C-alpha positions as CSV (number, residue, x, y, z in Angstrom):
1,M,22.3,1.8,10.1
2,K,20.7,4.3,11.8
3,I,17.1,5.1,10.9
4,E,14.5,7.6,12.0
5,T,11.3,6.5,13.9
6,F,8.6,5.0,11.5
7,A,5.8,7.5,12.7
8,L,2.9,6.0,11.2
9,E,3.8,2.4,12.5
10,R,4.5,3.7,16.0
11,W,1.1,5.5,16.1
12,M,-0.9,2.4,14.6
13,T,0.7,0.1,17.2
14,T,-0.8,2.3,20.0
15,Y,-4.4,1.7,19.0
16,E,-5.1,-0.8,16.2
17,L,-5.6,-3.7,18.7
18,D,-7.9,-1.9,21.0
19,V,-10.4,0.2,18.7
20,S,-13.7,-1.1,17.5
21,Y,-13.6,0.7,14.1
22,D,-10.3,0.6,12.2
23,I,-11.2,2.4,9.1
24,T,-7.7,3.6,8.1
25,E,-6.2,0.0,7.6
26,S,-4.4,0.0,4.3
27,G,-5.5,-3.7,3.3
28,I,-8.8,-5.3,2.5
29,A,-10.6,-7.1,5.3
30,P,-8.5,-9.9,6.1
31,M,-9.7,-13.5,5.3
32,S,-9.9,-16.4,7.6
33,L,-8.0,-19.7,7.2
34,R,-11.4,-21.3,6.6
35,E,-12.0,-18.9,3.6
36,V,-8.6,-19.6,2.2
37,I,-9.2,-23.3,2.1
38,D,-12.7,-23.0,0.7
39,L,-11.1,-21.2,-2.3
40,V,-10.2,-24.8,-3.4
41,P,-13.1,-26.9,-5.0
42,A,-15.0,-29.1,-2.5
43,D,-13.6,-32.3,-3.8
44,E,-10.0,-31.3,-3.3
45,R,-10.2,-29.8,0.4
46,E,-9.8,-33.1,2.2
47,A,-6.3,-33.7,0.4
48,L,-5.4,-30.1,1.2
49,L,-6.2,-30.4,4.8
50,E,-4.2,-33.7,5.0
51,R,-1.2,-31.7,3.3
52,L,-1.3,-28.9,5.7
53,L,-1.7,-31.2,8.8
54,G,1.3,-33.3,7.6
55,T,3.5,-30.5,6.6
56,R,6.7,-30.8,8.8
57,L,7.5,-27.1,10.1
58,G,11.0,-27.1,9.1
59,Y,12.8,-24.5,7.0
60,S,11.3,-23.7,3.5
61,E,13.0,-23.2,0.4
62,A,15.2,-19.9,0.8
63,P,14.0,-18.0,-2.0
64,G,10.3,-19.2,-1.7
65,S,8.9,-22.5,-3.0
66,L,9.1,-23.2,-6.6
67,D,5.6,-23.6,-7.0
68,L,4.8,-20.1,-5.7
69,R,7.6,-18.3,-7.6
70,S,6.4,-19.9,-10.7
71,E,2.7,-18.9,-10.2
72,L,4.1,-15.3,-9.3
73,A,6.3,-15.4,-12.4
74,A,3.5,-16.2,-14.5
75,T,1.8,-13.1,-13.7
76,Y,4.6,-11.0,-15.4
77,R,5.7,-11.0,-19.1
78,D,9.0,-12.6,-19.8
79,T,9.8,-13.6,-16.2
80,G,10.7,-16.9,-14.7
81,P,10.9,-18.3,-11.4
82,D,14.6,-17.3,-10.8
83,E,13.6,-13.5,-11.2
84,I,11.1,-13.8,-8.2
85,L,12.1,-13.7,-4.6
86,V,9.5,-14.4,-2.0
87,T,10.0,-12.1,1.0
88,T,8.5,-11.5,4.5
89,G,6.0,-8.8,3.1
90,A,6.7,-6.1,0.8
91,I,8.3,-4.2,3.5
92,E,11.2,-6.6,3.5
93,A,11.3,-6.6,-0.3
94,N,11.7,-2.9,-0.3
95,F,14.5,-2.9,2.4
96,L,16.4,-5.4,0.6
97,L,16.2,-3.8,-2.8
98,F,17.3,-0.3,-1.2
99,N,20.3,-2.1,0.4
100,V,21.2,-3.9,-2.9
101,L,20.8,-1.1,-5.2
102,L,21.9,2.1,-3.3
103,D,25.0,3.5,-1.7
104,A,25.6,6.6,0.2
105,G,25.6,9.8,-2.0
106,D,23.3,8.2,-4.6
107,H,20.4,10.4,-6.0
108,V,16.9,8.9,-5.7
109,V,13.6,10.5,-6.3
110,V,10.8,9.1,-4.1
111,V,7.0,9.8,-4.7
112,D,5.5,11.9,-1.7
113,P,3.5,11.4,0.4
114,A,4.4,7.8,0.7
115,Y,4.6,4.8,3.0
116,Q,7.5,6.2,5.4
117,Q,9.7,3.1,4.6
118,L,10.1,4.4,0.9
119,Q,11.9,7.7,1.9
120,S,13.5,6.7,5.3
121,V,15.5,3.8,4.2
122,P,17.2,5.6,1.4
123,R,17.9,8.5,3.7
124,A,19.3,6.0,6.4
125,I,21.8,4.8,3.7
126,G,22.9,8.1,3.0
127,C,21.3,9.0,-0.2
128,D,20.3,12.3,-1.5
129,V,16.4,12.0,-1.5
130,T,14.3,14.3,-3.7
131,P,10.5,14.1,-3.1
132,W,8.2,14.0,-6.1
133,R,5.1,15.6,-4.5
134,L,1.4,14.8,-5.0
135,R,-0.4,17.9,-4.1
136,P,-4.0,18.1,-2.7
137,E,-4.7,21.4,-5.0
138,N,-4.5,19.2,-8.1
139,G,-6.3,16.2,-6.8
140,F,-3.2,14.3,-5.7
141,R,-2.4,13.7,-9.3
142,F,1.3,12.7,-10.5
143,D,2.8,15.6,-12.2
144,L,5.1,13.9,-14.9
145,D,6.4,17.3,-16.3
146,E,7.5,17.9,-12.5
147,L,9.1,14.6,-12.5
148,E,11.2,15.2,-15.4
149,T,12.7,18.4,-13.6
150,L,13.4,16.3,-10.6
151,L,15.5,13.7,-12.4
152,R,19.2,14.3,-12.7
153,P,21.8,12.6,-15.1
154,E,23.1,10.8,-12.2
155,T,19.9,9.6,-10.7
156,K,20.2,6.0,-9.4
157,L,16.7,4.9,-8.5
158,L,13.1,6.4,-9.1
159,V,10.6,5.0,-6.5
160,V,6.9,5.0,-7.3
161,N,3.7,3.6,-5.8
162,T,0.6,3.1,-7.8
163,P,-2.1,2.6,-6.7
164,Q,-0.7,5.1,-4.3
165,N,-0.6,5.1,-0.4
166,P,-2.1,7.3,1.2
167,T,-3.8,9.2,-1.7
168,G,-5.5,6.6,-4.0
169,A,-3.7,8.2,-7.0
170,I,-2.6,5.9,-9.8
171,L,-0.6,6.2,-12.9
172,S,-2.1,5.1,-16.1
173,A,-0.4,2.7,-18.4
174,A,0.8,5.8,-20.6
175,E,1.9,7.7,-17.8
176,L,3.9,4.8,-16.2
177,R,5.5,4.2,-19.7
178,R,6.7,7.7,-19.6
179,V,8.0,7.4,-16.2
180,Y,10.1,4.3,-17.3
181,A,11.3,6.3,-20.3
182,L,12.3,9.1,-18.3
183,A,14.3,6.9,-15.9
184,E,15.8,4.8,-18.6
185,E,17.0,8.0,-20.6
186,R,19.1,8.5,-17.4
187,G,20.2,5.0,-16.7
188,A,18.1,4.9,-13.7
189,R,16.0,2.0,-12.3
190,V,12.4,2.3,-11.4
191,L,11.3,0.6,-8.4
192,C,7.4,0.4,-8.1
193,D,5.7,-0.8,-4.9
194,E,2.7,-2.3,-6.3
195,A,1.1,-3.4,-3.1
196,Y,-2.5,-2.6,-4.7
197,R,-1.9,-4.6,-7.8
198,W,-5.5,-6.2,-9.0
199,L,-7.2,-3.5,-6.9
200,E,-9.0,-1.7,-9.4
201,I,-12.2,0.5,-8.0
202,P,-15.4,-1.0,-9.6
203,G,-16.3,1.0,-12.6
204,G,-13.1,2.9,-12.5
205,E,-10.1,3.4,-14.4
206,P,-8.0,0.3,-15.5
207,L,-4.6,0.0,-13.6
208,A,-1.1,0.2,-15.3
209,P,0.9,-3.0,-15.9
210,P,3.7,-4.0,-13.5
211,V,6.7,-2.0,-14.1
212,R,8.7,-5.2,-14.4
213,D,6.7,-5.8,-17.7
214,L,8.3,-2.5,-19.2
215,G,11.7,-3.6,-19.2
216,E,15.1,-4.8,-17.4
217,R,15.2,-1.2,-15.3
218,G,11.7,-2.0,-13.8
219,I,11.5,-3.9,-10.6
220,S,8.0,-4.8,-9.0
221,V,7.3,-5.5,-5.5
222,G,4.0,-7.1,-4.6
223,T,2.3,-8.5,-1.5
224,F,-0.5,-10.9,-0.3
225,S,-1.4,-8.5,2.6
226,K,-3.4,-5.5,0.6
227,P,-5.3,-7.1,-2.3
228,F,-5.6,-10.7,-0.9
229,G,-6.5,-9.9,2.8
230,L,-3.7,-12.0,4.0
231,P,-1.3,-9.8,6.1
232,G,-0.9,-12.4,8.7
233,L,0.9,-14.6,6.1
234,R,3.8,-11.9,6.1
235,T,4.4,-12.8,2.3
236,G,5.6,-10.6,-0.3
237,W,7.8,-10.8,-3.4
238,I,10.2,-9.1,-5.8
239,A,10.1,-9.4,-9.4
240,G,13.2,-8.2,-11.4
241,P,16.4,-9.0,-13.2
242,A,17.9,-12.4,-12.0
243,D,21.0,-10.4,-10.9
244,V,19.2,-8.1,-8.7
245,V,17.0,-10.9,-7.2
246,A,20.0,-13.0,-6.4
247,A,21.7,-10.1,-4.7
248,C,18.6,-9.5,-2.7
249,W,18.4,-13.3,-1.8
250,A,22.0,-13.1,-0.6
251,M,21.4,-10.2,1.7
252,R,18.1,-11.8,3.1
253,D,20.4,-14.4,4.6
254,Y,21.0,-11.9,7.3
255,V,17.3,-10.9,7.9
256,S,14.9,-13.5,7.7
257,L,16.7,-16.3,6.0
258,S,13.5,-18.0,4.4
259,P,9.6,-17.6,4.1
260,G,7.4,-19.8,6.6
261,K,6.4,-23.0,4.9
262,L,2.8,-22.8,5.7
263,N,2.6,-19.1,4.8
264,D,4.1,-20.1,1.2
265,L,1.6,-23.0,0.6
266,L,-1.4,-20.6,1.8
267,A,-0.1,-18.0,-0.5
268,T,0.2,-20.2,-3.5
269,I,-3.6,-21.4,-3.0
270,A,-4.8,-17.8,-2.8
271,L,-2.8,-16.9,-6.0
272,R,-4.2,-19.6,-8.0
273,H,-7.5,-18.9,-7.0
274,R,-7.2,-15.0,-7.2
275,D,-10.3,-14.4,-9.3
276,Q,-12.4,-15.4,-6.3
277,V,-10.4,-13.2,-4.0
278,V,-10.7,-10.2,-6.4
279,A,-14.4,-10.8,-6.5
280,R,-14.6,-10.6,-2.8
281,T,-12.3,-7.6,-2.5
282,R,-14.4,-5.7,-5.3
283,A,-17.6,-6.4,-3.5
284,I,-16.1,-4.9,-0.3
285,I,-14.7,-1.8,-1.9
286,A,-18.1,-1.1,-4.0
287,A,-20.2,-1.3,-0.7
288,N,-17.7,0.9,1.2
289,L,-17.5,3.4,-1.7
290,A,-21.2,4.1,-1.8
291,T,-21.5,4.3,2.0
292,A,-18.6,7.0,1.8
293,D,-19.9,8.8,-1.0
294,A,-23.3,9.4,0.9
295,W,-21.4,10.2,4.1
296,F,-19.2,13.0,2.5
297,A,-22.3,14.4,0.8
298,E,-24.2,14.4,4.1
299,H,-21.1,16.1,6.1
300,A,-20.0,18.3,3.3
301,D,-19.7,21.3,5.8
302,L,-17.0,19.3,7.8
303,V,-15.3,17.0,5.5
304,S,-14.4,16.3,1.7
305,W,-12.2,13.6,0.0
306,Q,-10.6,13.0,-3.2
307,R,-12.2,9.8,-4.1
308,P,-9.6,6.9,-4.5
309,R,-8.7,6.1,-8.3
310,G,-7.3,3.0,-7.2
311,G,-6.5,0.8,-4.3
312,L,-8.1,1.3,-1.1
313,L,-7.0,4.5,0.4
314,A,-7.7,8.4,0.2
315,M,-7.0,11.5,2.3
316,L,-10.1,12.8,4.2
317,R,-9.9,16.5,4.4
318,Y,-11.4,18.0,7.8
319,A,-12.5,21.7,8.1
320,L,-11.9,22.0,12.0
321,D,-8.8,23.8,13.3
322,V,-7.4,20.7,15.3
323,P,-3.8,19.3,14.5
324,S,-4.4,15.9,12.6
325,G,-2.4,14.0,15.4
326,E,-4.6,15.6,18.2
327,L,-7.8,14.7,16.3
328,A,-6.6,11.0,15.4
329,N,-5.8,10.4,19.2
330,R,-9.2,11.7,20.1
331,L,-10.8,9.6,17.8
332,A,-9.2,6.6,18.9
333,E,-9.4,7.1,22.6
334,Q,-12.9,8.5,22.9
335,Y,-14.7,7.3,19.9
336,S,-12.8,3.9,19.3
337,V,-12.0,5.0,15.6
338,M,-8.7,4.6,14.0
339,L,-7.9,7.3,11.1
340,A,-4.1,7.9,10.7
341,P,-3.0,11.4,11.1
342,G,-2.2,13.2,8.0
343,S,1.0,14.6,9.9
344,A,2.3,11.1,9.5
345,F,2.5,11.8,5.8
346,G,3.4,15.5,5.8
347,Y,-0.3,16.8,5.2
348,E,-1.8,18.5,8.0
349,G,-5.6,18.8,8.1
350,F,-6.0,15.3,6.6
351,L,-6.7,12.0,8.0
352,R,-6.0,8.7,6.0
353,L,-9.1,6.6,5.3
354,G,-9.2,3.2,4.0
355,V,-12.3,1.6,2.3
356,G,-11.4,-2.1,3.0
357,A,-12.8,-2.8,6.2
358,P,-16.0,-5.0,6.5
359,P,-18.9,-2.8,5.2
360,E,-20.8,-2.6,8.6
361,L,-17.8,-1.7,10.6
362,F,-17.1,0.9,7.9
363,A,-20.5,2.5,8.1
364,A,-20.3,2.5,12.0
365,G,-16.8,4.0,12.0
366,L,-17.9,6.9,9.8
367,A,-20.8,7.5,11.9
368,E,-18.5,7.8,15.0
369,T,-16.3,10.1,13.1
370,A,-19.2,12.4,12.1
371,R,-20.1,12.3,16.0
372,C,-16.8,13.2,17.0
373,L,-16.4,16.0,14.5
374,A,-20.0,17.4,15.5
375,D,-19.2,17.3,19.2
376,L,-15.9,19.3,18.6
377,R,-17.9,21.8,16.5
378,A,-20.5,22.2,19.3
379,T,-17.8,22.9,21.8
380,G,-16.6,25.9,19.9
381,T,-13.8,24.4,18.0
382,P,-13.2,26.7,15.0
383,L,-12.9,26.0,11.4
384,R,-9.4,26.4,10.0
385,A,-8.5,29.4,7.9
386,G,-9.9,28.9,4.3
387,A,-11.4,25.6,5.1
388,E,-14.7,26.4,3.5
389,R,-13.0,27.2,0.2
390,A,-10.8,24.2,0.5
391,L,-13.8,21.9,1.0
392,V,-15.7,23.5,-2.0
393,G,-12.7,22.8,-4.0
394,A,-12.2,19.1,-2.9
395,S,-15.9,18.1,-3.3
């Protein structure tokens, strides 16, 4: 397979280990191993530590342990452990699904902007990929009437992501049911990247159920990276029809073979205690949203945003006439701030902002971002044409 360069990941790896203020990260602030163990009641921790220390580091069960698959299956309706495949992150889950479900020439509709993998892999397979655009002029909302015009009688797969990366848009339960019905009418499957499952905005709209719960044409992909703050476990999963899961497992034999044993065990602990994890996550989001609301109000002459409706991400619109790649590089190199360029998602004049960082770090990163923008303005950098109108419209 010949595949295009993953622009966002190449840019991220240039700076992510060196900056002081990563406020573009797409997940919640990572948990420590101690925090995961402390999820377990105090009287059970010694036994857990003995189990961890006594674990032999051989190969794990190839599809994921029965314990973890059973726990995951229980979070869906009418789903058993044989309809779950544990994967090396959501990125492997999506890669396997595309290669199992698609052939060259198939028509695929993919939400846009998106995490680049969702578009690049189908294109590399040779599919005819049609973007379903979320546009800033309508607040990055899903336009279901437009989707109906994009789907064809021969459409093979519809790829959605809710809550959405990078815009923070969501599909309501009713909207997702309509999406599923439109695909079902054409005999297409719906692959929903649900990396932000369980990440409701405090006081915000409820999230739609997993697409797996809507019927046999729905396939859900999940991860422990974003909502659990456990990206280092490299653990995700597929929830779908048994035949699709089995085919993905067979292909995974050529990729990563099996999950890591310790990763699987720690993921199981986190999932069993997810109410505690979700409470931690919501506290971080609430603090950062309050900081962001105040920051955007204070600097409304230079920046605006469409507040995320779910998940952790939003697009920060800036008024200065500077390419987003150039501005993102300047922020990283001179102000030690990471904000991913909108150009990586096809949107110039934007940066991707994440609200999952530790609150003190998040506030400091925004302060440095404001300093960068003020310095540019002071040195004569002009506003983009129409920027003042755009900022008013987005506030």
